N, C-alpha and C positions, 0 to 999 in steps of 0.2 A: 504494500500500500504506500503510495507516494505521500510524502509529508511536505507541506508548503508553509510558508510564513506569510501571514496576512496582516500582521500589525507589529509595530515596533514602538516601544517606549524607552527613551534614553535620556539620561541627565549626566552632564559632566561639567567641568569648570568652564567650558565654552558655551554651555547652555543646553537646551533640549535637542532632540534629534536633528532637526533641520539647521538650527543655529550651529550645532557642533560640526555637522557635515560641511557647511559653508565656511566655518572657521578653519577646518582642516584644509580645504581646498585653497584657502587664502594664506596658508602657512602660519596661522596664528597659534599662540600657545596660551593656555589658561594658567600656567605655572607662575606663581609670584612668591617673593620672599615675604613670609608672614611669621608672626609670633602669637599664635592663638592662646598659648598658656604661658603665664609669667615664669614658671619654673623651667621652661624649655627654651633654649636660645632660638632666635629667628632662623628659619630654614626655607628653602624653596618647597612649596607644597601647592596642591591644586584643589582649591575649595570651590564648591558650587555657589556659596554665598560669602558674605564677609566673615562669618563665624562657622565653625564646624556644624554640619547637619547631623540629624539623628537618623538611625536606620529606618525608623518608622516614616519620617518625612520623605526620605528618598524612595522607599518602597511604594508608598502611596502615590507618589508622583509618577513613577515609571509605569506602574500597573494601570493607573487611570489613563495615561497617554496611549498605552498599548491597546487597550480594549476600545478606546475611542478611535484610534487609527484603523483598527480592524472592522469598525462599524458594528461593534457589539454593545449590548446594553445589559447590565446586571438586572436581575439575578441570572447567573450561569451555573445552575446546580450540577450539571454533568461535565463541567470543565475541570480537568486536572490541573494541579499546581506543582511546579518543581522550581523552587527559587533557592539558590544557595548563597552562602556568605562565609568567608573565611574567618573574619573577626567577630561576626554576629553583633551582639549588643555589648561588646566589651566596654564601650564608652560609658554606658550606664552602670556597669559593674564597677568600673573605676570610680565613678562619681559616688556610688553607694558606699564603697570602701572608704573613700575620703570622709564622707559624712559620718559614717560609723566611728571611724578613728577619732574624729573631732569630738563627737558626742561622748565617746568613752573617756577621753581626756577631761572633758568638762565634768563628767560624773565623778571622776576620781580626784578632781581638783588639780592644782598645780603641783607638778613633780619635777625632780631634777634627774637628768639622764634618761636612758631608754630602759624601761623595765617591762616585764610581761604584763599584759592586761589581765585583770581578774575577771573570769567568765561571768560572774554574777553582776558585774558592773557594765558588761557590754550592752549597748542599746539593742532593742528588738530588731529583727530583720524586717525591712519594709513590707507592707502588705501586698504591694504590687510586684513582688520579685518574679512571679511567674511570667510577667509580661516582658522580662528581660532575658529569657533563655536564648541560646544560640540560634534556634530555629524560628525566631520571632518574625523574620521577613516572610517566611512561608505562611505562618499563621495570619499575618496582616493581609497578605495577598488573598488567601482563601476567604477571609471575612469580607474583603472588599468586593469580591465577585460573587459572594454568597454561594459558594460551592459546597456540595456534600460529597464530592469525589475525592480521589486520592490527593494527598498533600505531602510532598517529599522535600527534604532539605539537605542536599548533598554538601559535603565540606571536603575539599581536596586542595587546600592552599590556593595558589594562583590558577590552578586548573579547574576551579569550582564552577565558573560560569559555563565553560564548554561541557563539563560533565552534566550539568543541569539540563542543558539543551539536548544533549545526547539521550539522557533519560526520558525527557519529554517526547522526543521523536520516537523512541522505542515504544512508548505507551500508545502512540497512534499507530505505528507500523504494525504492532501486534494486535490491533483491533480492540484494545481495551477502552480507548476514548477517541472521540472525533475532534476534540479541541483540548489543548493544553497551554497554559501560560508557563513559560520557562525562561530562566536567566539567572543573573546574579546581581546582588546589591551590596555595597560596602561603604561603611562609615568609619574608616580607620584612623582618622586624625584625632588621636588621643595621646596624652602624655606618655603612657607606657609603650604604645606602639612606636612613637617617635624615638623614645629613649632606647628601645630594644634594637631597632634598625640602625640607630646611630652607633650603639655599642658594637654591632657587627661590622661597622665600617661600610655599610651598604648605601648610605644616603649621600646624594650629590650635594656639594656646597653651593653650586650656582645654577644648575638646571639639568634637564635630561637630554642626552645626545646619543640616541641609539646607534650602535654600530660605528660610531665615530672613533678615530684614533685617540682623541682626547676625552672620551667619555669618562664620567666621574662616578656614576652610580645611579640608583633609582630615585625618583621623586614620588613620595606618597601622594595619593589622590583619593578623593571620595567620588562616588557616582554609582551608576548602575544601568543595566539594560535588561529588559525582558521582551521576549518575542511571543506572539500569539501563533501557535502551531496548529495546523488543521490537516485533516486528510484532504487530498486534492479533490476528491469527490464532494466532500462536505463544503469546501470552499467554492467549488464551481456551482453547486446547487443554490447557494445564496448569493452568487454573483460577486464574490469578494475579490478585491484587487490583491494580486500576489507579488511579493518582492522577489521570491526565489524559492528553490526547493532544497531541502536537506537531503543529501545523498547518503552519507554514512559517516561513521566516527570511529576513531581508534583511541583506546584508553589503556595505558600501561603504567607500571611503577618500576623505578630503578632498583629499589631494595639495596641502596648503596650508602647514602649519607643523609644527614638531617637537612643539609642546605645545599651542598655542592652537587652538580650533575655528575653522573657516571662518565668517566673520561672518554670511553669509546662510543657513547650515545646509543648503545645497543637497544635499550628499552624504548628510547625516544624514537629511534628509527623504526622499531617494530610498530609503534603507535601510528606513525604515518603510513607505513605499509598496510596495516590493518584497515585504516581509513580508506585508502585508495582502492584496495581489493573489495571492500564492502560497498564502495561507491560505484564500482564498475569503471574506474578511471585508470589511466596510466600516468606516469610522471609527466609525460608530454602534454597531457590534457589540461593541466593547471595553468591558467592565465595569470593568476595573481596570488601571492602568499601574503596574508597578514601575519607578520612575525610577532612573536611575544616581545622581543626587542626591549628589554628592561633598561638598557644602557649600563648594566653592570659588566665588569670584565669577564666573569665566567659565563654568564648566560649568553651574551652576544657572541662570544667565540664558539661556544658549544652549538648554538643555533645556526650560526653561519656555516660551520663545518657540516652540520646535518643537511642543510639545504644544498650545499655544494656537492655532497656525496650522493644525493638522491635525484636532483632535478637538473634539467639542461641549463646552461649558462644564461640564457636569455629570459628566464622566468622573472616576472616583475615582483619586487619585494619592497615592503615598507612596514615600519612600526609607527603607530600613532601616539606612543607614550610621550614623545617630545611635545605633544600638544595637549594631551589630557592628563598626563602624569600616569602613575601606576596605581590602578584601583584594585589591586590585589585580587581577591576572589571574583570581583566583577569584571576584571580586565578582559577575560575571554568572551564574555557576553557583549562587551563594547566592541571588541574585534569582530564578532559575528555580525553585529549590526552594520559595521562598516563594510564588511564583505557583501552583505545584501544590498547596501546602498550603491556599491560599485557595480553590482549586477544590474540594478534598476536603472542607474544613470549612465552606465557604460563609461565610467570614469574611475581612475585609480588615485587614491589619496597619497600625498607625498610623505616622505619620512622626515617630519619636522624635527629640526635640531641637528640633522646630519650635514656636516660641511666637508669633512675629510674622511671618507670611508676607509676602514681598515681592511675590509674584506672584498674580494673580487666577485661581487654580486650585482645584479641589475637593480640597484636601489632607485626608487622613484623620487627624483629631486623636485619635480614640479607636477601639479595635477596633469594627468595624462588621459585624454579621450581616446579610447580604442575598443575593439570588440572584446567583451568580457563574458565568457560562457561558463567558466568554472573557477571557483576560488577555494582557497584552503586557509583555514584559521588555526594557528598553533598556540598552545599554552603550556608552560612548564612551571611546576610549582615546587616549593620546598618539600623535601622528603622524596624527591624523584617522581612527582606526579606528572605524567605526560598526557596531553590531549590534543587531538587533531579532528577537525570536522570539515567536510567538503560541502560546498553549496554550488548550485547550478542555476542558471537563468530559468525563469518560469517557462519560456518558450522552447527550451532545449528538450528534445525528446530523449527519454532513456533508451 
């Protein structure tokens, strides 16, 4: 059963779907140096607004936009939901921890030095703590469309968004549902997340420059994207506009290291090979690769070598993280949306931030209008999570 995409909801530091797409084509970047928390020094980050957004705000925004774009109106009781997030509601957990710590200190009075808290003097757990669990984005989306169908919440580091879309497509392809909302949402701008990535030495001091010789590291970003997936027959029956088709996906794990990719890229290569085989495509059929392209030393080298080893030299490649920043678990869903926009508009987005390529690949330096029939989106996450999904133009016959 063919799976098509009939709606996209997206939010990034460049705006909603169309504003972000136009910003990409114009070579703009939503990355700015900011200091959202007094205890954390200023750094380049990519915020949707002037202050960090909540997971709830971002989820509600992209889901509302996606179902409106698809021409659907809630309630949608038979619509499946697969929305993933790598960090979940960590921002709220950090806030609750700070508030509890402060309340506990006030209960105990003024003390000198750091001593263990007395359990009996700890403040009570907030009554709304259930609203802050890691799968909150899925719950919010399910409530928003009033579904009583399946609600899944995958978590696979930076591969989360593509994993969610792959799961959603499988629910339709196997005949379980005719419609599924799938994607990823992330609100990672928190003191702990910034401090953690800084401690790892992964954060860039000035900006994101994917695949560049002078790349510095990643830039954390908030945002999200969800797709409305439907069976081709159901979409045709209601006369829905189609962005493109999901052909197939490949998902593997390195089983190697907590953060570094496996040096030979064997599992990552297997994920791409699985994806192409399941999609009925050869390496020569891919017109455009949306790379993970985090602008870190290890990822970009690992990914560039993977592409060089599998694809012909002329395949077009770009990463959009120089424009949107790295939205962690939502990054793959954003990339999927950009692949679909490339298919719809027959345009390839540039690799914003790249000025001196380190690798011999056909990087898109400026927006390029050309025939685009098949695209590939890649994501690689900490822990060796590898994901690849192939998309095709709506008019392309299988």
